[in-house]
N, CA, C, O and CB atoms as a CASP TS submission, in Angstrom:
PFRMAT TS
TARGET T0000
AUTHOR 0000-0000-0000
METHOD Language model
MODEL 1
PARENT N/A
ATOM      1  N   UNK     1       0.792  -1.108  -0.075  1.00  0.00           N
ATOM      2  CA  UNK     1       0.072   0.090   0.133  1.00  0.00           C
ATOM      3  C   UNK     1       0.750   1.292   0.055  1.00  0.00           C
ATOM      4  O   UNK     1       0.282   2.310  -0.455  1.00  0.00           O
ATOM      5  CB  UNK     1      -0.502   0.070   1.272  1.00  0.00           C
ATOM      6  N   UNK     2       1.986   1.176   0.617  1.00  0.00           N
ATOM      7  CA  UNK     2       2.780   2.281   0.531  1.00  0.00           C
ATOM      8  C   UNK     2       3.268   2.647  -0.737  1.00  0.00           C
ATOM      9  O   UNK     2       3.471   3.819  -1.053  1.00  0.00           O
ATOM     10  CB  UNK     2       3.764   2.150   1.314  1.00  0.00           C
ATOM     11  N   UNK     3       3.482   1.592  -1.541  1.00  0.00           N
ATOM     12  CA  UNK     3       4.010   1.782  -2.903  1.00  0.00           C
ATOM     13  C   UNK     3       2.931   2.683  -3.872  1.00  0.00           C
ATOM     14  O   UNK     3       3.167   3.552  -4.712  1.00  0.00           O
ATOM     15  CB  UNK     3       4.286   0.250  -3.549  1.00  0.00           C
ATOM     16  N   UNK     4       1.747   2.145  -3.432  1.00  0.00           N
ATOM     17  CA  UNK     4       0.680   2.614  -4.136  1.00  0.00           C
ATOM     18  C   UNK     4       0.230   4.147  -3.699  1.00  0.00           C
ATOM     19  O   UNK     4      -0.317   4.889  -4.515  1.00  0.00           O
ATOM     20  CB  UNK     4      -0.431   1.595  -3.941  1.00  0.00           C
ATOM     21  N   UNK     5       0.466   4.489  -2.553  1.00  0.00           N
ATOM     22  CA  UNK     5       0.315   5.903  -2.168  1.00  0.00           C
ATOM     23  C   UNK     5       1.371   6.669  -2.596  1.00  0.00           C
ATOM     24  O   UNK     5       1.093   7.834  -2.881  1.00  0.00           O
ATOM     25  CB  UNK     5       0.183   6.094  -0.781  1.00  0.00           C
ATOM     26  N   UNK     6       2.761   6.239  -2.741  1.00  0.00           N
ATOM     27  CA  UNK     6       3.857   6.811  -3.414  1.00  0.00           C
ATOM     28  C   UNK     6       3.546   7.091  -4.977  1.00  0.00           C
ATOM     29  O   UNK     6       3.826   8.168  -5.503  1.00  0.00           O
ATOM     30  CB  UNK     6       5.059   5.865  -3.235  1.00  0.00           C
ATOM     31  N   UNK     7       3.032   6.178  -5.564  1.00  0.00           N
ATOM     32  CA  UNK     7       2.569   6.294  -7.150  1.00  0.00           C
ATOM     33  C   UNK     7       1.523   7.434  -7.114  1.00  0.00           C
ATOM     34  O   UNK     7       1.572   8.275  -8.012  1.00  0.00           O
ATOM     35  CB  UNK     7       1.816   4.766  -7.832  1.00  0.00           C
ATOM     36  N   UNK     8       0.607   7.528  -6.177  1.00  0.00           N
ATOM     37  CA  UNK     8      -0.544   8.615  -6.163  1.00  0.00           C
ATOM     38  C   UNK     8       0.237   9.866  -6.316  1.00  0.00           C
ATOM     39  O   UNK     8       0.066  10.633  -7.264  1.00  0.00           O
ATOM     40  CB  UNK     8      -1.512   8.653  -4.738  1.00  0.00           C
ATOM     41  N   UNK     9       1.091  10.057  -5.374  1.00  0.00           N
ATOM     42  CA  UNK     9       1.985  11.284  -5.135  1.00  0.00           C
ATOM     43  C   UNK     9       2.676  11.551  -6.329  1.00  0.00           C
ATOM     44  O   UNK     9       2.696  12.683  -6.811  1.00  0.00           O
ATOM     45  CB  UNK     9       3.010  11.118  -3.999  1.00  0.00           C
ATOM     46  N   UNK    10       3.290  10.512  -6.884  1.00  0.00           N
ATOM     47  CA  UNK    10       4.166  10.919  -8.342  1.00  0.00           C
ATOM     48  C   UNK    10       3.162  11.441  -9.334  1.00  0.00           C
ATOM     49  O   UNK    10       3.378  12.419 -10.050  1.00  0.00           O
ATOM     50  CB  UNK    10       4.999   9.509  -9.139  1.00  0.00           C
ATOM     51  N   UNK    11       2.019  10.714  -9.335  1.00  0.00           N
ATOM     52  CA  UNK    11       1.092  11.069 -10.470  1.00  0.00           C
ATOM     53  C   UNK    11       0.659  12.620 -10.341  1.00  0.00           C
ATOM     54  O   UNK    11       0.525  13.382 -11.298  1.00  0.00           O
ATOM     55  CB  UNK    11      -0.253  10.075 -10.437  1.00  0.00           C
ATOM     56  N   UNK    12       0.489  12.904  -9.159  1.00  0.00           N
ATOM     57  CA  UNK    12      -0.010  14.251  -8.722  1.00  0.00           C
ATOM     58  C   UNK    12       0.795  15.376  -9.333  1.00  0.00           C
ATOM     59  O   UNK    12       0.303  16.382  -9.844  1.00  0.00           O
ATOM     60  CB  UNK    12       0.036  14.381  -7.184  1.00  0.00           C
ATOM     61  N   UNK    13       2.151  15.088  -9.223  1.00  0.00           N
ATOM     62  CA  UNK    13       3.350  16.058  -9.782  1.00  0.00           C
ATOM     63  C   UNK    13       2.973  16.245 -11.247  1.00  0.00           C
ATOM     64  O   UNK    13       3.227  17.307 -11.816  1.00  0.00           O
ATOM     65  CB  UNK    13       5.002  15.361  -9.652  1.00  0.00           C
ATOM     66  N   UNK    14       2.449  15.363 -11.785  1.00  0.00           N
ATOM     67  CA  UNK    14       2.272  15.502 -13.447  1.00  0.00           C
ATOM     68  C   UNK    14       0.649  16.071 -13.575  1.00  0.00           C
ATOM     69  O   UNK    14       0.114  16.357 -14.646  1.00  0.00           O
ATOM     70  CB  UNK    14       2.508  13.717 -14.394  1.00  0.00           C
ATOM     71  N   UNK    15       0.116  16.147 -12.468  1.00  0.00           N
ATOM     72  CA  UNK    15      -1.558  16.746 -12.596  1.00  0.00           C
ATOM     73  C   UNK    15      -2.274  15.657 -12.950  1.00  0.00           C
ATOM     74  O   UNK    15      -3.222  15.894 -13.699  1.00  0.00           O
ATOM     75  CB  UNK    15      -1.917  17.967 -13.790  1.00  0.00           C
ATOM     76  N   UNK    16      -2.057  14.255 -12.555  1.00  0.00           N
ATOM     77  CA  UNK    16      -2.934  13.026 -12.783  1.00  0.00           C
ATOM     78  C   UNK    16      -3.380  12.765 -11.395  1.00  0.00           C
ATOM     79  O   UNK    16      -2.616  12.526 -10.460  1.00  0.00           O
ATOM     80  CB  UNK    16      -2.163  11.701 -13.477  1.00  0.00           C
ATOM     81  N   UNK    17      -4.886  12.837 -11.318  1.00  0.00           N
ATOM     82  CA  UNK    17      -5.392  12.599 -10.070  1.00  0.00           C
ATOM     83  C   UNK    17      -5.569  11.028 -10.008  1.00  0.00           C
ATOM     84  O   UNK    17      -5.735  10.386 -11.046  1.00  0.00           O
ATOM     85  CB  UNK    17      -6.719  13.424  -9.834  1.00  0.00           C
ATOM     86  N   UNK    18      -5.532  10.474  -8.865  1.00  0.00           N
ATOM     87  CA  UNK    18      -5.833   9.131  -8.828  1.00  0.00           C
ATOM     88  C   UNK    18      -6.316   8.672  -7.322  1.00  0.00           C
ATOM     89  O   UNK    18      -5.664   8.947  -6.315  1.00  0.00           O
ATOM     90  CB  UNK    18      -4.573   8.362  -9.324  1.00  0.00           C
ATOM     91  N   UNK    19      -7.344   8.057  -7.314  1.00  0.00           N
ATOM     92  CA  UNK    19      -7.882   7.537  -6.099  1.00  0.00           C
ATOM     93  C   UNK    19      -7.433   6.270  -5.867  1.00  0.00           C
ATOM     94  O   UNK    19      -7.321   5.391  -6.722  1.00  0.00           O
ATOM     95  CB  UNK    19      -9.258   7.536  -6.067  1.00  0.00           C
ATOM     96  N   UNK    20      -7.113   6.160  -4.422  1.00  0.00           N
ATOM     97  CA  UNK    20      -6.832   4.710  -3.962  1.00  0.00           C
ATOM     98  C   UNK    20      -7.740   3.979  -3.123  1.00  0.00           C
ATOM     99  O   UNK    20      -8.283   4.359  -2.086  1.00  0.00           O
ATOM    100  CB  UNK    20      -5.669   4.663  -3.266  1.00  0.00           C
ATOM    101  N   UNK    21      -7.838   2.787  -3.764  1.00  0.00           N
ATOM    102  CA  UNK    21      -9.007   1.914  -2.975  1.00  0.00           C
ATOM    103  C   UNK    21      -8.364   0.722  -2.593  1.00  0.00           C
ATOM    104  O   UNK    21      -7.551   0.122  -3.296  1.00  0.00           O
ATOM    105  CB  UNK    21     -10.373   1.507  -3.872  1.00  0.00           C
ATOM    106  N   UNK    22      -8.808   0.324  -1.260  1.00  0.00           N
ATOM    107  CA  UNK    22      -7.969  -0.884  -0.727  1.00  0.00           C
ATOM    108  C   UNK    22      -9.069  -2.048  -0.912  1.00  0.00           C
ATOM    109  O   UNK    22     -10.265  -1.911  -0.658  1.00  0.00           O
ATOM    110  CB  UNK    22      -7.390  -0.690   1.020  1.00  0.00           C
ATOM    111  N   UNK    23      -8.459  -3.205  -1.396  1.00  0.00           N
ATOM    112  CA  UNK    23      -9.262  -4.444  -1.582  1.00  0.00           C
ATOM    113  C   UNK    23      -9.028  -5.617  -0.591  1.00  0.00           C
ATOM    114  O   UNK    23      -7.902  -6.114  -0.556  1.00  0.00           O
ATOM    115  CB  UNK    23      -9.002  -4.953  -2.941  1.00  0.00           C
ATOM    116  N   UNK    24      -9.779  -5.984   0.029  1.00  0.00           N
ATOM    117  CA  UNK    24      -9.349  -7.122   1.145  1.00  0.00           C
ATOM    118  C   UNK    24      -9.281  -8.481   0.529  1.00  0.00           C
ATOM    119  O   UNK    24      -8.419  -9.272   0.912  1.00  0.00           O
ATOM    120  CB  UNK    24     -10.433  -7.233   2.407  1.00  0.00           C
ATOM    121  N   UNK    25     -10.235  -8.834  -0.506  1.00  0.00           N
ATOM    122  CA  UNK    25      -9.737  -9.969  -1.134  1.00  0.00           C
ATOM    123  C   UNK    25     -10.480  -9.953  -2.397  1.00  0.00           C
ATOM    124  O   UNK    25     -11.704  -9.827  -2.370  1.00  0.00           O
ATOM    125  CB  UNK    25      -9.893 -11.260  -0.322  1.00  0.00           C
ATOM    126  N   UNK    26      -9.765 -10.083  -3.636  1.00  0.00           N
ATOM    127  CA  UNK    26     -10.089  -9.951  -4.758  1.00  0.00           C
ATOM    128  C   UNK    26     -10.987 -11.430  -5.102  1.00  0.00           C
ATOM    129  O   UNK    26     -11.985 -11.466  -5.823  1.00  0.00           O
ATOM    130  CB  UNK    26      -8.795  -9.599  -5.557  1.00  0.00           C
ATOM    131  N   UNK    27     -10.494 -12.372  -4.544  1.00  0.00           N
ATOM    132  CA  UNK    27     -11.521 -13.682  -4.617  1.00  0.00           C
ATOM    133  C   UNK    27     -12.718 -13.536  -4.204  1.00  0.00           C
ATOM    134  O   UNK    27     -13.643 -13.985  -4.880  1.00  0.00           O
ATOM    135  CB  UNK    27     -11.147 -14.805  -3.881  1.00  0.00           C
ATOM    136  N   UNK    28     -12.934 -12.917  -3.082  1.00  0.00           N
ATOM    137  CA  UNK    28     -14.377 -12.611  -2.657  1.00  0.00           C
ATOM    138  C   UNK    28     -15.106 -11.506  -3.518  1.00  0.00           C
ATOM    139  O   UNK    28     -16.336 -11.480  -3.475  1.00  0.00           O
ATOM    140  CB  UNK    28     -14.376 -12.129  -1.150  1.00  0.00           C
ATOM    141  N   UNK    29     -14.438 -10.606  -4.284  1.00  0.00           N
ATOM    142  CA  UNK    29     -15.148  -9.695  -5.049  1.00  0.00           C
ATOM    143  C   UNK    29     -15.606 -10.732  -6.238  1.00  0.00           C
ATOM    144  O   UNK    29     -16.785 -10.858  -6.569  1.00  0.00           O
ATOM    145  CB  UNK    29     -14.210  -8.329  -5.513  1.00  0.00           C
ATOM    146  N   UNK    30     -14.637 -11.382  -6.774  1.00  0.00           N
ATOM    147  CA  UNK    30     -14.943 -12.225  -7.866  1.00  0.00           C
ATOM    148  C   UNK    30     -16.076 -13.457  -7.528  1.00  0.00           C
ATOM    149  O   UNK    30     -16.908 -13.811  -8.363  1.00  0.00           O
ATOM    150  CB  UNK    30     -13.556 -12.819  -8.332  1.00  0.00           C
ATOM    151  N   UNK    31     -15.979 -13.988  -6.307  1.00  0.00           N
ATOM    152  CA  UNK    31     -17.027 -15.012  -6.053  1.00  0.00           C
ATOM    153  C   UNK    31     -18.443 -14.288  -6.046  1.00  0.00           C
ATOM    154  O   UNK    31     -19.465 -14.759  -6.545  1.00  0.00           O
ATOM    155  CB  UNK    31     -16.744 -15.780  -4.625  1.00  0.00           C
ATOM    156  N   UNK    32     -18.330 -13.031  -5.379  1.00  0.00           N
ATOM    157  CA  UNK    32     -19.637 -12.408  -5.224  1.00  0.00           C
ATOM    158  C   UNK    32     -20.108 -11.958  -6.697  1.00  0.00           C
ATOM    159  O   UNK    32     -21.312 -12.044  -6.939  1.00  0.00           O
ATOM    160  CB  UNK    32     -19.549 -11.132  -4.169  1.00  0.00           C
ATOM    161  N   UNK    33     -19.339 -11.540  -7.580  1.00  0.00           N
ATOM    162  CA  UNK    33     -19.837 -11.069  -8.817  1.00  0.00           C
ATOM    163  C   UNK    33     -20.336 -12.275  -9.642  1.00  0.00           C
ATOM    164  O   UNK    33     -21.356 -12.168 -10.323  1.00  0.00           O
ATOM    165  CB  UNK    33     -18.754 -10.271  -9.559  1.00  0.00           C
ATOM    166  N   UNK    34     -19.626 -13.422  -9.587  1.00  0.00           N
ATOM    167  CA  UNK    34     -20.034 -14.607 -10.237  1.00  0.00           C
ATOM    168  C   UNK    34     -21.528 -15.049  -9.536  1.00  0.00           C
ATOM    169  O   UNK    34     -22.451 -15.392 -10.274  1.00  0.00           O
ATOM    170  CB  UNK    34     -18.806 -15.773 -10.058  1.00  0.00           C
ATOM    171  N   UNK    35     -21.647 -15.023  -8.463  1.00  0.00           N
ATOM    172  CA  UNK    35     -22.818 -15.490  -7.831  1.00  0.00           C
ATOM    173  C   UNK    35     -24.011 -14.438  -8.195  1.00  0.00           C
ATOM    174  O   UNK    35     -25.137 -14.923  -8.312  1.00  0.00           O
ATOM    175  CB  UNK    35     -22.550 -15.636  -6.233  1.00  0.00           C
ATOM    176  N   UNK    36     -23.857 -13.101  -8.375  1.00  0.00           N
ATOM    177  CA  UNK    36     -24.699 -12.116  -8.765  1.00  0.00           C
ATOM    178  C   UNK    36     -25.067 -12.479 -10.243  1.00  0.00           C
ATOM    179  O   UNK    36     -26.246 -12.526 -10.593  1.00  0.00           O
ATOM    180  CB  UNK    36     -24.048 -10.718  -8.577  1.00  0.00           C
ATOM    181  N   UNK    37     -24.081 -12.723 -11.064  1.00  0.00           N
ATOM    182  CA  UNK    37     -24.259 -13.158 -12.530  1.00  0.00           C
ATOM    183  C   UNK    37     -25.125 -14.280 -12.686  1.00  0.00           C
ATOM    184  O   UNK    37     -25.959 -14.390 -13.585  1.00  0.00           O
ATOM    185  CB  UNK    37     -22.971 -13.522 -13.176  1.00  0.00           C
ATOM    186  N   UNK    38     -24.878 -15.198 -11.687  1.00  0.00           N
ATOM    187  CA  UNK    38     -25.690 -16.649 -11.902  1.00  0.00           C
ATOM    188  C   UNK    38     -27.134 -16.185 -11.304  1.00  0.00           C
ATOM    189  O   UNK    38     -28.139 -16.733 -11.755  1.00  0.00           O
ATOM    190  CB  UNK    38     -24.923 -18.187 -10.907  1.00  0.00           C
ATOM    191  N   UNK    39     -27.242 -15.294 -10.405  1.00  0.00           N
ATOM    192  CA  UNK    39     -28.684 -15.026  -9.903  1.00  0.00           C
ATOM    193  C   UNK    39     -29.574 -14.368 -10.993  1.00  0.00           C
ATOM    194  O   UNK    39     -30.731 -14.740 -11.191  1.00  0.00           O
ATOM    195  CB  UNK    39     -28.660 -14.053  -8.616  1.00  0.00           C
ATOM    196  N   UNK    40     -28.959 -13.349 -11.705  1.00  0.00           N
ATOM    197  CA  UNK    40     -29.578 -12.765 -12.708  1.00  0.00           C
ATOM    198  C   UNK    40     -30.029 -13.589 -13.899  1.00  0.00           C
ATOM    199  O   UNK    40     -30.987 -13.345 -14.632  1.00  0.00           O
ATOM    200  CB  UNK    40     -28.801 -11.823 -13.085  1.00  0.00           C
ATOM    201  N   UNK    41     -29.098 -14.702 -13.977  1.00  0.00           N
ATOM    202  CA  UNK    41     -29.456 -15.543 -15.456  1.00  0.00           C
ATOM    203  C   UNK    41     -30.664 -16.374 -14.622  1.00  0.00           C
ATOM    204  O   UNK    41     -31.730 -16.384 -15.237  1.00  0.00           O
ATOM    205  CB  UNK    41     -27.881 -16.787 -16.329  1.00  0.00           C
ATOM    206  N   UNK    42     -30.672 -16.936 -13.581  1.00  0.00           N
ATOM    207  CA  UNK    42     -31.607 -17.659 -13.198  1.00  0.00           C
ATOM    208  C   UNK    42     -32.979 -16.877 -12.820  1.00  0.00           C
ATOM    209  O   UNK    42     -33.981 -17.589 -12.748  1.00  0.00           O
ATOM    210  CB  UNK    42     -31.063 -18.393 -12.181  1.00  0.00           C
ATOM    211  N   UNK    43     -33.119 -15.614 -12.592  1.00  0.00           N
ATOM    212  CA  UNK    43     -34.074 -14.979 -12.242  1.00  0.00           C
ATOM    213  C   UNK    43     -34.497 -13.831 -13.388  1.00  0.00           C
ATOM    214  O   UNK    43     -34.765 -12.711 -12.955  1.00  0.00           O
ATOM    215  CB  UNK    43     -33.729 -14.515 -10.941  1.00  0.00           C
ATOM    216  N   UNK    44     -34.557 -14.032 -14.623  1.00  0.00           N
ATOM    217  CA  UNK    44     -34.640 -12.975 -15.758  1.00  0.00           C
ATOM    218  C   UNK    44     -35.856 -12.060 -15.533  1.00  0.00           C
ATOM    219  O   UNK    44     -35.763 -10.955 -16.069  1.00  0.00           O
ATOM    220  CB  UNK    44     -34.773 -13.686 -17.230  1.00  0.00           C
ATOM    221  N   UNK    45     -36.906 -12.297 -14.885  1.00  0.00           N
ATOM    222  CA  UNK    45     -37.966 -11.558 -14.534  1.00  0.00           C
ATOM    223  C   UNK    45     -37.907 -10.681 -13.501  1.00  0.00           C
ATOM    224  O   UNK    45     -38.736  -9.777 -13.391  1.00  0.00           O
ATOM    225  CB  UNK    45     -38.867 -12.262 -14.326  1.00  0.00           C
ATOM    226  N   UNK    46     -36.923 -10.865 -12.646  1.00  0.00           N
ATOM    227  CA  UNK    46     -36.684  -9.988 -11.456  1.00  0.00           C
ATOM    228  C   UNK    46     -35.637  -8.765 -11.779  1.00  0.00           C
ATOM    229  O   UNK    46     -34.916  -8.793 -12.777  1.00  0.00           O
ATOM    230  CB  UNK    46     -36.102 -10.923 -10.241  1.00  0.00           C
ATOM    231  N   UNK    47     -35.629  -7.893 -11.012  1.00  0.00           N
ATOM    232  CA  UNK    47     -34.708  -6.843 -11.045  1.00  0.00           C
ATOM    233  C   UNK    47     -33.484  -7.319 -10.985  1.00  0.00           C
ATOM    234  O   UNK    47     -33.359  -8.261 -10.203  1.00  0.00           O
ATOM    235  CB  UNK    47     -34.875  -5.935 -10.091  1.00  0.00           C
ATOM    236  N   UNK    48     -32.393  -6.937 -11.632  1.00  0.00           N
ATOM    237  CA  UNK    48     -31.208  -7.484 -11.782  1.00  0.00           C
ATOM    238  C   UNK    48     -30.428  -6.953 -10.573  1.00  0.00           C
ATOM    239  O   UNK    48     -30.677  -5.828 -10.141  1.00  0.00           O
ATOM    240  CB  UNK    48     -30.617  -7.177 -13.137  1.00  0.00           C
ATOM    241  N   UNK    49     -29.513  -7.716 -10.026  1.00  0.00           N
ATOM    242  CA  UNK    49     -28.747  -7.537  -8.966  1.00  0.00           C
ATOM    243  C   UNK    49     -27.403  -6.759  -9.445  1.00  0.00           C
ATOM    244  O   UNK    49     -27.078  -6.799 -10.632  1.00  0.00           O
ATOM    245  CB  UNK    49     -28.507  -8.899  -8.312  1.00  0.00           C
ATOM    246  N   UNK    50     -26.793  -6.197  -8.685  1.00  0.00           N
ATOM    247  CA  UNK    50     -25.512  -5.469  -9.018  1.00  0.00           C
ATOM    248  C   UNK    50     -24.497  -5.804  -8.164  1.00  0.00           C
ATOM    249  O   UNK    50     -24.641  -5.666  -6.949  1.00  0.00           O
ATOM    250  CB  UNK    50     -25.629  -4.040  -8.988  1.00  0.00           C
ATOM    251  N   UNK    51     -23.198  -6.350  -8.786  1.00  0.00           N
ATOM    252  CA  UNK    51     -22.315  -6.685  -7.638  1.00  0.00           C
ATOM    253  C   UNK    51     -21.754  -5.492  -6.957  1.00  0.00           C
ATOM    254  O   UNK    51     -21.733  -4.376  -7.477  1.00  0.00           O
ATOM    255  CB  UNK    51     -21.186  -7.544  -8.078  1.00  0.00           C
ATOM    256  N   UNK    52     -21.254  -5.798  -5.651  1.00  0.00           N
ATOM    257  CA  UNK    52     -20.662  -4.691  -4.914  1.00  0.00           C
ATOM    258  C   UNK    52     -19.598  -3.916  -5.350  1.00  0.00           C
ATOM    259  O   UNK    52     -19.587  -2.726  -5.037  1.00  0.00           O
ATOM    260  CB  UNK    52     -20.286  -5.087  -3.840  1.00  0.00           C
ATOM    261  N   UNK    53     -18.504  -4.488  -6.167  1.00  0.00           N
ATOM    262  CA  UNK    53     -17.576  -3.664  -6.696  1.00  0.00           C
ATOM    263  C   UNK    53     -18.281  -2.693  -7.908  1.00  0.00           C
ATOM    264  O   UNK    53     -17.989  -1.505  -8.047  1.00  0.00           O
ATOM    265  CB  UNK    53     -16.385  -4.594  -7.205  1.00  0.00           C
ATOM    266  N   UNK    54     -19.112  -3.309  -8.628  1.00  0.00           N
ATOM    267  CA  UNK    54     -19.645  -2.461  -9.594  1.00  0.00           C
ATOM    268  C   UNK    54     -20.407  -1.149  -8.967  1.00  0.00           C
ATOM    269  O   UNK    54     -20.297  -0.072  -9.554  1.00  0.00           O
ATOM    270  CB  UNK    54     -20.585  -3.311 -10.450  1.00  0.00           C
ATOM    271  N   UNK    55     -21.135  -1.251  -7.835  1.00  0.00           N
ATOM    272  CA  UNK    55     -21.810  -0.293  -7.156  1.00  0.00           C
ATOM    273  C   UNK    55     -20.709   0.739  -6.696  1.00  0.00           C
ATOM    274  O   UNK    55     -20.861   1.951  -6.844  1.00  0.00           O
ATOM    275  CB  UNK    55     -22.637  -0.923  -5.998  1.00  0.00           C
ATOM    276  N   UNK    56     -19.740   0.247  -6.206  1.00  0.00           N
ATOM    277  CA  UNK    56     -18.618   1.276  -5.673  1.00  0.00           C
ATOM    278  C   UNK    56     -18.063   1.984  -6.707  1.00  0.00           C
ATOM    279  O   UNK    56     -17.723   3.141  -6.462  1.00  0.00           O
ATOM    280  CB  UNK    56     -17.442   0.630  -4.941  1.00  0.00           C
ATOM    281  N   UNK    57     -17.890   1.528  -7.854  1.00  0.00           N
ATOM    282  CA  UNK    57     -17.046   1.989  -8.839  1.00  0.00           C
ATOM    283  C   UNK    57     -17.853   2.561  -9.841  1.00  0.00           C
ATOM    284  O   UNK    57     -17.214   3.094 -10.748  1.00  0.00           O
ATOM    285  CB  UNK    57     -16.189   0.985  -9.355  1.00  0.00           C
ATOM    286  N   UNK    58     -19.316   2.608  -9.945  1.00  0.00           N
ATOM    287  CA  UNK    58     -20.301   3.098 -10.711  1.00  0.00           C
ATOM    288  C   UNK    58     -20.048   4.563 -11.131  1.00  0.00           C
ATOM    289  O   UNK    58     -20.097   4.899 -12.314  1.00  0.00           O
ATOM    290  CB  UNK    58     -21.530   2.937 -10.007  1.00  0.00           C
ATOM    291  N   UNK    59     -19.825   5.274 -10.303  1.00  0.00           N
ATOM    292  CA  UNK    59     -19.594   6.722 -10.707  1.00  0.00           C
ATOM    293  C   UNK    59     -18.071   7.331 -10.641  1.00  0.00           C
ATOM    294  O   UNK    59     -17.811   8.504 -10.373  1.00  0.00           O
ATOM    295  CB  UNK    59     -20.486   7.582  -9.768  1.00  0.00           C
ATOM    296  N   UNK    60     -17.286   6.488 -10.886  1.00  0.00           N
ATOM    297  CA  UNK    60     -15.726   6.542 -10.816  1.00  0.00           C
ATOM    298  C   UNK    60     -15.445   6.769 -12.308  1.00  0.00           C
ATOM    299  O   UNK    60     -15.728   5.830 -13.052  1.00  0.00           O
ATOM    300  CB  UNK    60     -14.934   5.083 -10.168  1.00  0.00           C
ATOM    301  N   UNK    61     -14.952   7.835 -12.828  1.00  0.00           N
ATOM    302  CA  UNK    61     -14.526   8.022 -14.122  1.00  0.00           C
ATOM    303  C   UNK    61     -13.172   7.482 -14.373  1.00  0.00           C
ATOM    304  O   UNK    61     -12.485   7.089 -13.431  1.00  0.00           O
ATOM    305  CB  UNK    61     -14.583   9.378 -14.439  1.00  0.00           C
ATOM    306  N   UNK    62     -12.704   7.438 -15.738  1.00  0.00           N
ATOM    307  CA  UNK    62     -11.292   7.106 -16.004  1.00  0.00           C
ATOM    308  C   UNK    62     -10.896   5.602 -15.910  1.00  0.00           C
ATOM    309  O   UNK    62     -11.734   4.702 -15.964  1.00  0.00           O
ATOM    310  CB  UNK    62     -10.454   7.869 -15.046  1.00  0.00           C
ATOM    311  N   UNK    63      -9.730   5.422 -15.785  1.00  0.00           N
ATOM    312  CA  UNK    63      -9.001   4.161 -15.948  1.00  0.00           C
ATOM    313  C   UNK    63      -8.762   3.517 -14.494  1.00  0.00           C
ATOM    314  O   UNK    63      -8.316   4.267 -13.625  1.00  0.00           O
ATOM    315  CB  UNK    63      -7.588   4.434 -16.728  1.00  0.00           C
ATOM    316  N   UNK    64      -9.007   2.295 -14.203  1.00  0.00           N
ATOM    317  CA  UNK    64      -8.715   1.751 -12.733  1.00  0.00           C
ATOM    318  C   UNK    64      -7.522   0.981 -13.037  1.00  0.00           C
ATOM    319  O   UNK    64      -7.322   0.386 -14.096  1.00  0.00           O
ATOM    320  CB  UNK    64      -9.951   0.784 -11.982  1.00  0.00           C
ATOM    321  N   UNK    65      -6.700   1.034 -11.984  1.00  0.00           N
ATOM    322  CA  UNK    65      -5.604   0.096 -11.918  1.00  0.00           C
ATOM    323  C   UNK    65      -5.492  -0.819 -10.655  1.00  0.00           C
ATOM    324  O   UNK    65      -5.566  -0.221  -9.581  1.00  0.00           O
ATOM    325  CB  UNK    65      -4.387   0.859 -12.040  1.00  0.00           C
ATOM    326  N   UNK    66      -5.349  -1.975 -10.621  1.00  0.00           N
ATOM    327  CA  UNK    66      -5.350  -2.754  -9.429  1.00  0.00           C
ATOM    328  C   UNK    66      -3.984  -3.453  -9.028  1.00  0.00           C
ATOM    329  O   UNK    66      -3.268  -3.939  -9.903  1.00  0.00           O
ATOM    330  CB  UNK    66      -6.392  -3.767  -9.589  1.00  0.00           C
ATOM    331  N   UNK    67      -3.689  -3.488  -7.887  1.00  0.00           N
ATOM    332  CA  UNK    67      -2.326  -3.941  -7.508  1.00  0.00           C
ATOM    333  C   UNK    67      -2.759  -4.586  -6.121  1.00  0.00           C
ATOM    334  O   UNK    67      -3.581  -4.191  -5.294  1.00  0.00           O
ATOM    335  CB  UNK    67      -1.094  -2.652  -7.415  1.00  0.00           C
ATOM    336  N   UNK    68      -1.870  -5.804  -6.135  1.00  0.00           N
ATOM    337  CA  UNK    68      -2.048  -6.711  -4.804  1.00  0.00           C
ATOM    338  C   UNK    68      -0.643  -7.122  -4.459  1.00  0.00           C
ATOM    339  O   UNK    68       0.264  -7.060  -5.290  1.00  0.00           O
ATOM    340  CB  UNK    68      -3.046  -8.129  -5.020  1.00  0.00           C
ATOM    341  N   UNK    69      -0.461  -7.564  -3.160  1.00  0.00           N
ATOM    342  CA  UNK    69       0.826  -7.938  -2.763  1.00  0.00           C
ATOM    343  C   UNK    69       0.657  -9.482  -2.295  1.00  0.00           C
ATOM    344  O   UNK    69       1.430 -10.068  -1.538  1.00  0.00           O
ATOM    345  CB  UNK    69       1.393  -6.925  -1.596  1.00  0.00           C
ATOM    346  N   UNK    70      -0.524 -10.032  -2.904  1.00  0.00           N
ATOM    347  CA  UNK    70      -0.805 -11.524  -2.850  1.00  0.00           C
ATOM    348  C   UNK    70       0.256 -12.261  -3.541  1.00  0.00           C
ATOM    349  O   UNK    70       0.468 -12.081  -4.740  1.00  0.00           O
ATOM    350  CB  UNK    70      -2.163 -11.893  -3.488  1.00  0.00           C
ATOM    351  N   UNK    71       0.855 -12.995  -2.907  1.00  0.00           N
ATOM    352  CA  UNK    71       2.014 -13.988  -3.623  1.00  0.00           C
ATOM    353  C   UNK    71       1.494 -15.430  -3.222  1.00  0.00           C
ATOM    354  O   UNK    71       1.035 -15.812  -2.145  1.00  0.00           O
ATOM    355  CB  UNK    71       3.786 -13.718  -2.972  1.00  0.00           C
ATOM    356  N   UNK    72       1.716 -16.162  -4.479  1.00  0.00           N
ATOM    357  CA  UNK    72       1.355 -17.721  -4.143  1.00  0.00           C
ATOM    358  C   UNK    72       2.894 -18.458  -4.597  1.00  0.00           C
ATOM    359  O   UNK    72       3.439 -18.196  -5.669  1.00  0.00           O
ATOM    360  CB  UNK    72      -0.239 -18.414  -5.262  1.00  0.00           C
ATOM    361  N   UNK    73       3.398 -19.301  -3.699  1.00  0.00           N
ATOM    362  CA  UNK    73       4.685 -19.978  -3.995  1.00  0.00           C
ATOM    363  C   UNK    73       4.405 -21.386  -4.137  1.00  0.00           C
ATOM    364  O   UNK    73       5.317 -22.175  -4.387  1.00  0.00           O
ATOM    365  CB  UNK    73       5.754 -19.757  -2.919  1.00  0.00           C
TER
END
């Protein structure tokens, strides 16, 4: 996270604004997104559900960059 915050500061020097979001688990975001997608397919007559991450980022303009320190050996 420290490197991400440093990158944000570096970008600001070039007049590039960047928001920093922290993600606890990309796996859980994916799992929830797939569950919502499945529910929407199985309930076509109901109001579609929206994944949590889509709600959070719905009004965020521009490009998003994700970084993780998760490592698997």
